[in-house]
N, C-alpha and C positions, 0 to 999 in steps of 0.2 A: 721579515719587521718592517712597519711602515717607517717614513723618514719622521723623526720626530727629534724636538730638541728636550725633552723630557724623559728620551731613551734611558739617560744616567741613573736616574730617579728609581727606576725598575726594582734594583737591589732592595730599595727599601721597601718591597714587599715583605722582606724578611726582617722587618728592623725589630727594635729591641720589644716595642710594643705587641707586635706578632708572636714573637716568642713565649712572652709573659700568656700572651691568649694561650698559644700549644700548650703550655705547662700546665693552664689553671684549668682548662677543659681536659686533658688529660688525666687529671688528679680527680677531677670530678666523675670519673670513669673508674679508673682504679685508684683508692685512695693512698694505697703503698707507693705509689708513682712519686721517686725524690726529683720534686719539681725545682730546687735549688741546684743538685749538680745537672739537671738538665739546662740549665741557663748559663751555668758556669761554661759547660762545653760547645752549646750552641753560640755564645756570647764573644768565644775566643779568638780574638783578631778580625771582627766580623767588618769593623769599617773598611779592610784592605782587601775584603772579599767581592768576588762579581756574585751575581744572582744565582749562578747555576752552582757554583761554589757554595753560597751561602746554603742553596735547598738541599746539596748534600751532605751538608759539615749537621743538618738537622736530623736528616735520617739515620746519619752516623750515631749521634747523639741518641737515638730513640733505641737502638740498638745495644746502648751501653747502659741506659737506664732503665728501660721494659726488664719484668721480672722474668721471663721466662724463655723457651725456646721457641723459634718460628711460629708453631700452629699457635701457641698462647698469644705470642706479641699479635700476631694478625688480627683476633678476635678484638682485641683492644683497638686496634687500629679502624676497623670495620664501625665500630662503636663511634670512635670521634669522628671517621669523615663527613657525617651530615651537621657535627658541631664547628666544623672550621669556616672562618666567616669569609674566604677568598678562595674563590676558584682556583688560580694558579698557585698559592700556597698549598692547597690539598695535593700538590704534584708530589711533596713531601712522603706522603704515603706509598703511591707506586715506586717510589726511589728508592724506598725501604726494600720493598720485594726484589726491585733489581739487583739490590745489594744482597741479598741473605736468601734469596727462592730459591735459588738454583737447584737445590737437592730436594725440592718439594714442587715439581713442575705443575702437577694438576690443580694445587691448592693456590700456587701462584698467578697461574691462568684465570681460576676463579675471582681472585684477590684484585687482579687487574680489571677485570670485567668489572668489577663493582666499584672500583675507586676511578675508574674513567667518568662516572655519572657525575662527579663531583668535581671534577678538574679534568685531567686528561692523562691516562696512561700511556703516550704516543712515545716519551723518550723510553720508559723503562722498559716497555716490551722489546726495542731494538737489542737489548742484549741478550735476550731470548733467541731473537734471531740470529743475532750473531754465533752463539752456542750450537743452537741446532734448527736451522733454517724452515726444514721440511716438517719437523713437527709441531713448529711454532705456527705455521702458515697454515698446516690442518686446521689448528684451534681458531684461528683468523677467516677462515673461510667460513666456518658456523657463523661466528660473531657478524659476519657481512648479512646473516639473515635474522637475524636478533631484533624482536621488537621495540627495542630502546635506540632511538638516534645516536646515543654518544657511544654506544658499544659497535655498533655499524661503522659511525665515523673511525673508530679506533681501528678497525680492521683495513681501513684504506691508509688513514693517515702515519698509524705505526709502522709500514713498511715501505713509505716512499725511500726512495733510492738516495735522496737527496733533501733530506728533514732539515730545515733550519734550527740552529741550535742543538744539534745533534752530531753524532758522527755517521758518515756516509756507510751504506750497506752495499760494498762493493760487488757483492756476489750477484746481487739484483743489477747493480748498473751494469755488470757485464752481460745478463740476461734477465730480462724483466719476464721472462713466460711466466713463472711459478706464480705470478701475483694475478694472471688471466682469471682467473675463477672468481678472484674476490672483485675485481672490476667489473666484470659482466653482472655479477649480483647487482651492484649498486648503478648500474649504467641509468636508471631512472628513478633514483631512489625518492623518494616525495619530500624528503628534508634537504632545503637549502645548506644545513650544517654538513652535510655529508656529501652533497654534490660537489661541496665547495673544496672537500678534500679528494675527492675523485677527479676533479679537475687539475688541482693542483700535481696529485700524483702522475697523472698522464702528462703533464707540461714536463715535469722532472726528467720522465722518460725521455721526452722529445729531445732533450738536450745530447742524448746519447743513440735512440735507436726511433729516428722518425719515420722511418717506413714500418716497425713495428706497430707505432700509433696508427697511422694511417690502415694500415690493415686491422687493425681492432675494431677501430670506428665504421669499416666501411660497409658492414650489415647492420650497424646501429639503426633505429628508425629516427629515422631525421626529424618525422613530422610528430614526434612527442616532445613537447617545448622543456621537458625537464633533460632529455637526452640531448636536445640540439645546445642548450644552454652549457652542458657539461664540453660538448666537442667544441663549442667557441671558446672557451676560456681555458682550453685543454690545448690548444693551436696558438694560444695569444704572443708566445715568444717567435714562433716561426713567422706568424703573420707581420710583426714587427720587423722581423728579417727582410721580408719580403719572399717568405718562401713561396713559390708558385703552385706547389699542390695544397697548402693550406689557404692561399687566397681562392683557389677554384672550389674548395668545399664549400664557400659561401659565396659563389657566383662572383667572384673579384679577380678571377685568375686572368682576364685579358688585360690589354692595354687599354688606359685610360684615355677615353677620346675626348680630350677637356683643352680648354685655352686658358692659360693661367693670366689673369686680365692683371693682377697685382699680390705681391707677397713680400709683406715689411716687417721688421721687428725694431720698435721704437722704445725709449730712446736707443739711438746707435751707441750711445756710452753711458755709464751708470758707474756707482760704488755699490760693494757690497752691502745688502739688505734693503737694497729697490727692488723694482720690478721691470720687467719688460711685458710690452703689449705686442703679440704676433696676429698678424691679420693676415685674411687671402681672401682674393675673389677669385671663382671659377666660373667659366661658360661653359655650357655643354656642347660639343661640335657633334655630337651622335645625332643618326635620324631617328633612334628607339631609345628608350629607357636601358640605363646601364647601372650596374652595382658599383660604388666607389669605397673603397675603405680608406679614410683619409688620416695621417698621421703627422706628425712632425719630429724631428731629431734636434738636439743640442749636443755639439761637441763640446765637452767641458774641458777646459786646459787642465793639465798634470802637473803634479809637484816638478817633475823631472823634465818637463816640456814635452811638447806634442798635445794631444786630444783623444778622448776618450767619449766614443759616440752612445749617445741614450736616448733609444727612441719611445715617444709616448703618443698613445692613443688620443685622437682628435674628435674623430666623425665616422658613422658608416650611414651612407646614404641609397637610396634609389634615384638615380638624377635624370628626370626627365628631357626630352630631346629640347636642346635651346634653352632651357633653364639655368639660371644664376644661383651660385651659391656663395655665400659671402659669411667668412668664419672670423671671429675673434676670440681672445683668450689671452688670460694676464698670467705670467709664471712669476712668481718669486725667486730674487738670487739671493739667497741666504744661505749658510752653511748649516748643515744637519750632521747628527752623528754617524751618519751614512756617507755624506758627501761634503768635501770640502773645497771652497772654490777658490781659484788663483787667478790671479791678474793675465788679462792676455785676452785676443779675438775668440771669441766664441762664435763658429759657423752655427747656423739656423737652416735647417732642409724642410723643403715642404715634401712630403712622399704621400703619392699617391696610386693605388693598387702595389706596393713594392716599388714604385719607380722615385726616385729623386726628380721632381719637376721644376723646384726654384729654390734659390738658396739668398738669404740675409744673412747678416751677424750684427753683433752688438760687442762691445768693447768695454772689460771690466777693470775697472782703476784701485788702484790701491787705495 
């Protein structure tokens, strides 16, 4: 999830206006729907609930208020899906399947493939993977060949071992091989939406089995721009760590032949809410062109003391013999929902082809 000060407001996707929207649209489909009871159930303790708790509470309320068994209720929810006015809000529908569809496997798979077109069934499918991994992956492999990009994306996104906002799939963290056919089918998908999922899936796997990922992509067509894009994004965490194998894939596995004429962070001291300017001047000392992956790292001060290193991408270039490269960027130093800053000295490093070549710092004051 991106760093944003607006993140706490995400739970307002399920505010009272949206709950009334659910009630009205459902009643229009099924006139016997008890909208007042639905609103009472979904509004209970609403202000204190997180976004995912609100989502689940709506799904539970639907089960309490809808008139029949799972099969009948799914028909009503299928009719409701295109009428919901927000993609994330529609995740309520696959959540209902996750809670109540385990005794109706085939119908549940059909419903999840349908609902994902309007939002995403990525969280819901994981409950079925947890219960019966092989059977569910077999269905998801067929999804990877579907004509609809949302269904193809689900085949990858739903079985990511470390999907954000969901529980980890420990069995796939231990052994990712069962998902190989899905990733293979999607390695050159025409949809960027799908390719992002495949890249994120592989990036997840690099955190536990980098060698498995390198073996998997070894025979993938690097001259296919779609596949090449997936590979680059899949190896981003390893590249930030300076992994020689990942850098080698992009022709940057060699030691950079450069002279760092300057590297500076200004101002040297600032208060929270300001910004630092990071600048560098590199001169090639090589006799031939060379590929450079240039990153920078900030060592953020932690609450308990010490620092935590965060690497950021800066630039990738083919650097000609004797050429000069001047880089400048600005970075805001303010709190986000995912990062709180603390006073102290923050070292900043210049990293070229995985090697720290220069360092400066800024002091954050209270």
